[in-house]
N, C-alpha and C positions, 0 to 999 in steps of 0.2 A: 602196454599202451603208454605213450608219452603223456606227461602232465599237460602238454600244450593242447589247448582246445582247438579243434578244427571246425567248430560250429558256434553260432551265436546262441546264447541262452545260459542255462544253469551249468556252471562248471562244478561237477560233482567231485572230481579228483579220482585218482587211481585207487584210493582207499575204499571206494564204493564198488570196486570189482566190475562185475558184468554190467551193472547199470551204467557205469561210466563208459564202457566199451560200446554198449548199444546206443547211447546218446550221441557218440561221435558221428554215427551215420543217420540214425533215425531222426534226431532233432534237426540236423542239417537238411535232410529231405523235407521235413515239415516247413523249415524256413524258406526253402525254394517254393513250396506250395503257397505260402503266405505272400511271397513276392509276386506270384501270379495274380493274387487278389489285389495287390497294389496297382496293377495295370488297369483293373476295372475301376478302381477309385480314380486313377489318373484320367481315364476317359470321361468320367462324370465331372471331374474338376474342369476339364477342357470344355465340356458342354455348358457347365455353369458360366464359365468365363465368356463364352460366345453369346450368351443371352443377357449379359450384364450391361444393358444399355436400354434407352427408352423404347426402341423397337422390340427388343426381346421381352420387355415388360408389358407391351401391348395395351398400355393405358390402364393396367390393373394396379393394385397396391404394390408398393415397392419396399425396400429395406427400411426406409425411414418410418414407414407406417407400421411395419410388421415386427421388426426386431426389438426385443427387450434385452439390451446388452447386460443388464444386471443379472437376469436369469441365465444368460449364456455364460457369464463369469462364474456363477454358482455351479453350473454344469461342468465347466472346465476344472474348477477346484475339486469337485467330486471325483472326476476321472483321473486327474493327475495324482491326487492323494491315493487313489486306488492303485495306481501304478507303483507308488512308493510302498504301499502296504504289501504288494506282492513280494517285496524284498524279504519280508518276514517268512514267506513260504520258502523262498530260495535258501535263506540262511538256516532256517529251521531244518530243512531237508539235508543240506550239505553237512552241517555240523551236528546232525542227529539230536536235535533238541526234543524230539518226541512228537507223537501225532497230535497231542493237545495244542501245542504251539502252532503247528502247521494248519490244523483245522481252524483255529481261532483267526489266523491270518487270512485264510480263505473266506471265512464268514465276513470279515471286515471288507475284503475286496468285493464280495457279492453285495453287501449292504451299500457300499459307496456306488457301485454300478447301478443298483436299483434306484438310489437317490438321483443319479444322473438321468436315468430314464423317466423318472417321475416328472422332473422339470422339463425335459424335452417334450414329452407327450403333452404336458400342460401348455407349452408354447405352441405346439401344433394345433391344439384345439382352439386356443385364443386366436391364432392366425387364420384358421378356417372361418371363425366367426366374423373376422374382418374382411372376408372375401378372398383370403390368401390360399385358395385351394389349388391343387396341381393343374387343373384344366383352365385356370384363369389366364395363364400366359406361359410362354416357353421358359421364361426365367423361373417361374414358380415350379414348373414340372422338373427342371433341373435341380432346383433347391430341395424339393421333397425327395427326389431320387437319391441325391448325394447324402444329405443329412439322415434321411430315413434308413438308407442302407447301413450307414454306420451304427444307427440305433439297433438295427436287427443284429448286427455283429456283437454289440454289447450284450443284448439279450441272450444270444447264443453263448457268449462267454460266461454269463451267470449260470446258464444251464450246465455248462461244462464244469464250472466250479462245484455246483451241487452234486454232479456225478462223481467228481473226485473226492468230495467229502464223504460220500457214501462208500467209495472204494477204500479210502483210508480207514474208515470205521470198521470195515469188514476184513480187509487184508493187511492193514498196517502199512508202513512205508517200505514195501518190498521193491525189488528192482523194477518191475513193470510200472508201479505207481510213480516211482522217481522219474522215470523217463517221460511218463505222461504229464507230470507236473512241469518238467522242462519244456515240453511242447506248449502247454497252457501258458507258461510264462512268456514265450515268444509271441503268442497270439494276443495276450493281454497288453503287453507293451506296444505291440503293433497298433492297437486301438488308440493308445495315447498319441502315437506318432500321427495317425490320420486326423485325430481331433485337433491337434495343434495346427495342422494345415487348414482344417475347416474353420476353426476359430479365427485364424489370421486372415484367410482369403475370403471366406463366405461372409463372415460377420463384421470384421473390422474394416476391410477395404471399401465396401459400399458406403460405410458410415463416415469414412475419413473426409 
């Protein structure tokens, strides 16, 4: 197998033998699946945009009333640093730094993801207390659906990280685990990509 990667994600290299060969097809297939998820987010972005006017807000609370940009900035920092932290997983796996390094990096990613969710849920609760519930307007329905779906994905990523930590503890960094870590890396960085879009379009544009 060539050293040239045919898929986006962790480049293990031919020195990893079967794991590298499996990743050429398996991780690419997972990447295609993730792109199908991107279409769902695209539809939700379009729905949000269509309600981003006084009619869509139906006289209910709007961005100026509900958004706490400082909290959103903290959430963004948690998530983006979590993406950088996954580099420790990729490097630790590729250069065989051992399971301790990989597990420590995964725990850091999970902790940062949990911090992101804490502030996001806190914001949702505060917004609901101000009348910013999904049924108040079409804009709020679109907002809760888009941002909430991303939060569900982050929670799913944390569960996946937990499962991988357990597998590494039991199996070590065998070929199957290496491929699964590659897939998790694609998913975790995908969440960063979507959040950049949410931060820019959902939170910054209405407050500009």
